[in-house]
C-alpha positions in Angstrom: 115.5 88.1 102.5 112.7 89.7 100.4 112.3 89.2 96.6 113.8 92.4 95.1 112.7 91.4 91.6 109.4 93.0 92.4 108.9 96.7 91.3 107.0 97.3 94.5 108.8 97.5 97.9 107.2 94.5 99.7 106.1 94.5 103.3 108.8 92.1 104.4 111.5 94.4 103.1 109.9 97.5 104.7 109.7 95.7 108.1 113.3 94.4 107.9 114.7 97.8 106.9 112.7 99.6 109.6 113.8 97.1 112.2 117.5 97.4 111.1 117.2 101.2 111.5 115.8 100.9 115.0 118.6 98.5 115.9 121.2 100.7 114.1 122.3 97.6 112.2 124.4 99.4 109.5 125.5 96.3 107.6 121.9 95.1 107.1 120.8 98.5 106.1 123.5 98.7 103.4 122.7 95.2 102.3 119.0 96.0 101.8 119.5 99.4 100.1 122.1 97.9 97.7 119.3 95.7 96.3 116.5 98.3 95.9 116.3 101.0 93.3 115.8 104.8 93.7 112.0 104.7 93.3 111.7 102.1 96.0 114.0 104.1 98.3 111.9 107.3 97.7 108.8 105.3 98.6 110.3 104.0 101.8 111.3 107.6 102.8 107.7 108.7 102.2 106.1 106.1 104.5 108.8 106.1 107.2 109.0 108.4 110.3 111.1 111.5 110.5 113.5 109.7 112.8 113.9 106.8 110.5 114.5 109.1 107.5 117.1 111.1 109.4 119.1 108.0 110.3 118.7 106.3 106.9 119.9 109.1 104.6 123.1 109.5 106.7 124.0 105.8 106.0 122.9 104.9 102.5 125.0 105.1 99.4 125.4 108.7 98.1 124.7 107.7 94.5 121.4 106.0 95.4 120.3 109.1 97.4 121.2 111.3 94.4 119.0 109.1 92.1 116.2 108.9 94.6 116.1 112.7 95.3 114.2 113.5 92.1 111.4 111.0 93.1 111.0 112.4 96.6 107.9 114.5 97.1 108.5 118.3 97.7 107.8 118.5 101.4 110.2 115.6 102.1 112.9 117.3 100.1 112.7 120.2 102.4 113.1 117.9 105.4 116.1 116.1 103.8 117.7 119.4 103.0 117.4 120.4 106.6 119.0 117.1 107.7 121.9 117.1 105.2 122.5 120.8 104.9 122.6 123.2 102.0 126.2 122.4 100.9 125.7 118.6 100.6 122.4 119.1 98.8 124.1 121.5 96.3 126.8 118.8 95.7 124.1 116.2 95.0 122.2 118.5 92.6 125.4 119.4 90.8 125.2 116.0 89.1 121.7 116.7 87.8 120.7 118.5 84.6 119.1 121.9 84.9 115.6 120.7 84.3 115.7 118.3 87.3 117.3 120.9 89.5 114.5 123.3 88.8 111.9 120.6 89.5 113.5 120.2 92.9 114.3 123.8 94.0 111.1 125.4 92.8 109.2 124.1 95.9 111.8 125.5 98.3 111.6 128.8 100.1 113.5 131.7 98.5 116.3 131.5 101.1 117.2 127.8 100.6 116.6 128.1 96.8 119.1 131.0 96.5 121.7 129.4 98.8 121.7 126.1 96.8 121.8 127.8 93.4 124.8 130.0 94.5 126.8 126.8 95.2 126.1 125.2 91.8 128.8 125.2 89.0 128.5 128.4 86.9 127.4 126.7 83.7 124.5 124.8 85.5 123.6 127.9 87.5 123.1 129.9 84.4 120.7 127.3 82.9 118.8 127.0 86.2 118.4 130.8 86.5 117.0 130.9 82.9 114.4 128.2 83.6 113.4 129.8 86.9 112.8 133.1 85.1 109.7 131.6 83.5 106.4 131.7 85.4 105.6 128.7 87.6 103.6 125.9 86.0 104.4 127.3 82.5 105.8 125.6 79.5 109.1 127.4 80.1 109.7 125.5 83.3 109.5 122.2 81.3 112.1 123.1 78.7 114.9 120.6 77.9 117.9 122.4 76.5 119.8 119.2 75.6 118.3 118.6 72.1 119.5 118.0 68.6 118.7 120.5 65.9 119.8 120.4 62.3 119.5 122.9 59.3 117.0 122.0 56.7 119.6 122.1 53.9 121.6 119.2 55.3 121.4 115.7 54.0 121.3 112.5 56.0 125.1 111.9 55.7 125.9 115.4 57.1 123.5 114.8 60.0 125.1 111.4 60.8 128.6 112.9 60.7 127.5 115.7 63.0 126.0 113.2 65.5 129.1 111.0 65.4 131.6 113.8 66.0 129.7 116.3 68.0 130.8 115.7 71.7 128.0 117.7 73.2 125.2 115.8 71.4 122.6 114.4 73.9 123.2 110.8 75.0 119.5 110.0 74.6 117.1 111.4 72.1 114.4 110.2 69.7 113.7 113.1 67.4 115.7 115.8 65.7 114.3 119.2 65.2 114.9 120.9 61.8 115.3 124.6 61.6 115.5 127.3 59.0 118.3 130.0 58.8 116.4 132.0 61.4 116.5 129.1 63.8 112.7 128.7 63.6 111.5 125.1 63.8 110.1 123.9 60.5 110.0 120.1 61.0 111.0 117.1 62.9 112.8 113.9 61.9 112.4 110.6 63.7 115.5 108.5 64.3 113.9 105.6 62.4 113.5 107.8 59.3 117.2 108.6 59.4 118.2 104.9 59.7 116.2 103.9 56.7 116.9 106.9 54.5 119.6 107.0 51.8 122.6 109.0 53.0 122.3 111.5 50.1 118.7 112.1 51.0 117.9 115.7 52.0 116.5 116.1 55.5 113.9 118.4 54.1 112.5 115.5 52.1 112.1 113.1 55.1 111.1 115.5 57.8 107.5 115.9 59.1 106.3 119.5 58.8 103.2 119.1 60.9 104.8 120.0 64.2 103.1 121.6 67.3 105.2 124.5 68.5 104.9 125.5 72.2 105.4 129.0 73.5 107.2 129.5 76.8 104.3 131.3 78.5 101.5 128.9 78.1 100.2 126.9 81.1 101.6 123.4 81.6 98.1 121.9 81.7 97.6 123.3 78.2 100.9 121.7 77.2 99.6 118.3 78.5 96.4 118.8 76.6 98.3 119.4 73.3 100.4 116.3 73.9 97.4 114.1 74.7 95.4 115.3 71.7 98.2 114.9 69.1 100.0 111.9 70.7 103.3 113.8 70.7 106.7 112.4 71.9 108.2 115.9 72.1 107.5 119.4 70.9 109.8 122.4 70.2 109.6 125.4 72.4 110.1 128.9 70.9 110.9 132.3 72.4 109.2 135.6 71.6 111.2 135.9 68.3 110.0 132.4 67.2 113.5 130.8 67.6 113.8 127.3 69.1 115.2 127.4 72.6 114.6 123.8 73.6 111.9 121.1 73.7 109.3 119.5 76.0 109.4 115.7 76.3 106.6 113.3 76.9 108.2 112.1 80.2 107.7 115.6 81.6 104.1 115.8 80.4 103.3 112.5 82.0 104.6 113.9 85.3 102.5 117.1 84.8 99.4 115.1 84.2 100.0 113.0 87.3 100.8 116.1 89.4 97.7 118.0 88.3 95.5 115.0 88.9 96.8 114.4 92.3 96.7 118.1 93.1 93.0 118.3 92.2 92.1 115.2 94.2 93.9 116.4 97.3 92.4 119.9 96.9 88.9 118.4 96.7 89.5 116.7 100.0 91.6 119.6 101.4 94.6 117.5 102.4 98.1 117.4 101.2 100.0 114.7 99.3 102.4 114.2 102.3 99.8 114.1 105.0 100.9 110.5 105.7 104.5 111.5 106.5 104.1 115.1 107.6 104.7 116.1 111.2 101.7 116.4 113.6 102.0 120.2 113.7 102.1 120.6 109.9 99.2 118.3 109.4 97.0 120.1 112.0 98.0 123.5 110.5 97.0 122.4 107.0 93.7 120.8 107.9 92.4 123.1 110.6 91.5 126.1 108.5 89.2 124.0 106.3 87.7 122.4 109.3 86.9 125.8 110.7 85.3 126.9 107.5 83.2 123.7 107.6 82.2 124.5 111.1 81.0 127.9 110.0 79.0 126.6 107.2 77.5 123.8 109.4 76.6 126.5 111.9 74.7 128.4 109.3 72.9 125.3 108.3 71.9 124.6 111.9 70.5 128.2 112.1 68.2 127.3 109.3 67.0 124.3 111.2 66.5 126.4 114.3 64.0 128.6 112.4 61.7 125.6 112.2 62.1 124.4 115.9 58.3 124.5 116.5 57.7 122.4 113.4 60.1 119.7 114.5 58.6 119.6 118.0 55.2 118.9 116.6 56.2 116.1 114.3 59.3 114.1 115.5 59.3 112.1 112.2 60.7 115.2 110.4 64.0 115.0 112.3 64.4 111.4 111.3 63.8 111.9 107.6 65.6 115.3 107.3 69.2 113.9 107.3 68.3 111.4 104.5 67.4 114.3 102.2 70.5 116.3 103.0 72.8 113.3 102.6 71.6 112.1 99.2 71.3 115.7 98.0 74.9 116.4 99.0 76.1 113.3 97.1 74.3 114.3 94.0 75.9 117.8 94.2 79.4 116.4 94.7 78.9 114.1 91.6 78.0 117.2 89.5 81.0 119.1 91.0 83.4 116.3 90.1 82.1 116.1 86.5 82.3 119.9 86.0 85.8 120.3 87.5 87.0 117.5 85.3 85.5 119.3 82.2 87.2 122.5 83.3 90.5 120.9 83.9 90.5 119.0 80.6 89.4 122.1 78.6 86.2 120.3 77.6 84.0 123.0 79.0 83.7 126.0 76.7 81.4 129.1 76.4 79.5 127.2 73.7 78.6 124.2 75.8 78.3 125.7 79.3 74.6 126.3 79.0 74.1 122.7 77.7 76.0 121.3 80.7 73.9 123.3 83.2 70.7 122.2 81.6 71.9 118.6 81.5 72.7 118.6 85.2 69.4 120.2 86.0 67.5 117.5 84.1 69.7 114.8 85.6 68.8 116.0 89.1 65.1 116.3 88.2 64.9 112.8 86.7 67.1 111.2 89.4 65.0 113.0 92.1 61.8 111.6 90.7 63.1 108.0 90.5 64.6 108.2 94.0 61.4 109.9 95.4 59.3 106.9 94.1 61.7 104.3 95.6 62.2 106.1 98.9 58.5 106.9 99.4 57.9 103.1 99.5 60.1 102.8 102.6 58.5 105.8 104.2 55.0 104.2 103.7 56.2 101.1 105.5 57.6 103.0 108.4 55.4 106.0 109.2 52.0 105.3 107.4 51.5 109.0 106.9 50.4 110.0 103.4 51.1 113.7 103.8 54.6 113.0 105.1 55.2 110.7 102.2 54.2 113.3 99.6 56.2 115.9 101.4 59.3 113.7 101.4 58.9 112.9 97.7 58.5 116.5 96.7 61.5 117.6 98.8 63.7 114.9 97.2 62.9 116.1 93.7 63.5 119.8 94.5 66.7 119.1 96.5 68.2 116.9 93.7 67.4 119.4 91.1 69.0 122.2 93.1 72.0 120.1 94.1 73.0 119.0 90.6 72.4 122.5 89.1 74.5 124.1 91.9 77.1 121.4 91.6 77.7 122.4 88.0 77.3 126.1 88.5 79.6 126.7 91.5 82.8 125.4 89.8 82.0 127.4 86.7 81.4 130.6 88.7 84.6 130.1 90.8 86.6 129.4 87.6 85.3 132.6 86.0 86.5 134.5 89.1 89.9 132.8 88.8 89.4 130.9 92.0 90.5 127.3 91.9 87.2 125.3 91.9 89.0 122.2 93.2 89.7 124.0 96.5 86.3 125.6 97.3 83.6 123.8 95.4 83.0 120.9 97.8 82.6 123.2 100.8 80.2 125.4 98.9 78.1 122.6 97.5 77.8 120.8 100.8 76.7 124.1 102.5 74.3 124.9 99.6 72.6 121.4 99.5 72.4 121.1 103.3 70.9 124.6 103.8 68.5 124.4 100.8 67.4 120.8 101.6 66.6 121.8 105.2 64.9 125.0 104.1 62.8 123.2 101.4 61.8 120.2 103.5 61.0 122.1 106.7 59.5 125.0 104.9 57.1 122.7 103.0 56.3 120.8 106.2 55.4 124.1 108.0 53.3 125.2 105.0 51.3 122.0 104.3 51.3 119.8 107.4 50.4 122.4 110.0 48.4 125.0 108.0 
């Protein structure tokens, strides 16, 4: 039997569980799943086939499935809902808090979402409807209602009595938000400060007033940026009137940062997070449009090459060297794209430093192009022994690199200004730009100087 003390689900356990499912060995399946945690179960569901998932979730312990459900990626949740049915899923979600329910149902289609919410207990349903009323990926969707607030005129003794006797106080919390008579947040008290303070000490005297207040409408990426900059554990959320309506916790911000990072990475490569476990049809449907776009851009690049057919016929060495320029130019452009998208995502790119970034990338391309031109020309000398071709290659490298890094920085900025996600389209545009311009530059210079 595998060592279940490891946080990772090891290969031996995966193989044994898969084999047990194939053999319909219910006892072994239950024996294994009783020794793994909800995160490990979610991981196994992610990497297994649709048939294995369907069989496993009908056998495993209901409580384990409930705990694992929040860790399962959105597309797999849809699949599991289809397997178990709306009523059983609603029963599972009824044990969750409103924040977790929203995190799960937000990715479902409207029909399934509405059906599940209707079956929830009325008290939970009301909270879920309120959270869903806020825009997607906004601070409002991250609100935790289960917080402790205290009036600023209380002392430590009054606060402790309240915590001891108030049945609805959260089971787990680290900070207490202090409010004025208008229910506006004016400070925060750490649990450690309460433990060490004298019981007659006023809360107002021990609270920290330097709090960062979050409005419901701001983007979750901006929330993550605020938490990162100020190293926050939590932050109060206010409504339009300035009254506290909940809080955002660091655990939610960590999830946001991870989701946004993964989202950008997958967008850059135009695949989805669940490509590894998606059906063949879904995978083809998601990838094919981008491949068709790439086909169109590659066709346009080939048309540029076609304009110089006679030049290529006269000097076959050009067709050997040409892909080298396009390849290294494309890589230089993608490097600039990655740096610029990161700057946009982390809010490091502003109106004040945009021109500086563009100039920096232009000079980076120019200097890198000169260095690579010198190095690569040495190899061209050894292979072709053609001084004109060597000079042409060196000049083309310098021009291509300068254009590639400049375009790599400029394209995401332009797309972002047009409110188009630069992570989705930038890589396609930069590859098309560098390929086309490198071919145009190299073959155009060859036509002008080698044959005239």
